N, C-alpha and C positions, 0 to 999 in steps of 0.2 A: 189876358192878352188870348192866354190857349184857348178859355172857352171859345172865342171869335173862327178860333181856325175849327174847332169840334163841330159849330154849328154851318160852318162853310163845308163843309167833310159831309155832313149830313146831309146840305141843301143839295149837295151834287149828286148823294146817294138817291133822294128821290127822284129828284132827276132821270138820272139812268136806270132805276129797276120800272119807272113808269112805264119805260118803254117794251112792252109786251114783245115784241118780237126781238130784242134782247137781252131776256131773263129766263132764267128758271126758277120755282119756289118752290121748294119741300127739301126735305134731308136726300130724301131718295133719290130724285131728279136732280138735284146739285154730285154727290155723288156719281152716280151715273153721268153727269156732263163733264164730272172732272177725269173720272174715267178715260174718257174719249177726246181726253184733252182740247177741250171747248171753251172751258172756264178762265177768264179774263183775272175774272176778282172775286171775292165770295164772304159771305156777310151771313154772321149768327148772332140770334138773341142772348142777351146772358140769361136771362130768364126761362130759357129751352133747358133739357133735359138734361145734362152734361151726358148722357150716355150716347145720344145721337149728335150732338155739338163737337164734339170731343175728336169725333171717326172727322168731320170737314174738317175742323182745323189741324187735324194731325196729316191728312190727304194732302191739303194745300202750304203745308212744311215743308212735305217732303217732296211735293212738286215746285215748290218758291214761286207759288201763288198768294199774292194780297190776301190776305183773309181779315174782316172790320168786326168787333164786336158792336154790335146796335144793342142800345138801353134797352127794350122790351120786342116782345115776340109781336106783341099788335102795334106796334112803329115800324116794326120792320113789315109786318102785311099792309099797312099805311102805305108805307113808301113803294110798295109791291101795287097799289092799286087793287089789293083785294081787301073783302068784306071779314076776312077771317084770320088769324093770328097767322102766323110763320115763323118756323124755326131756324130756317136758313134757307139762302138765296142768293144769288150767283149773278154775275153779269158773261154775257157769252161773247167771246172773242169777234 
């Protein structure tokens, strides 16, 4: 049963991140948008460099913004509709 919920959540992530006007991709852009208060939900890849993703996760925690871990950088990049891997991405408010 838990697996079904996870798949639905990932399906929702794909739909939301596919809209280029409502997302930011990349750690630097995400951190900048977080500082500007523009992010509603963040996503970080489990296989990304911990030094990069820890900054995003900590900032989200401090700002009480949901942050979801994604299985891989490749899957996160694909969800964003880009041809390269992505360590982090975020949905704009």
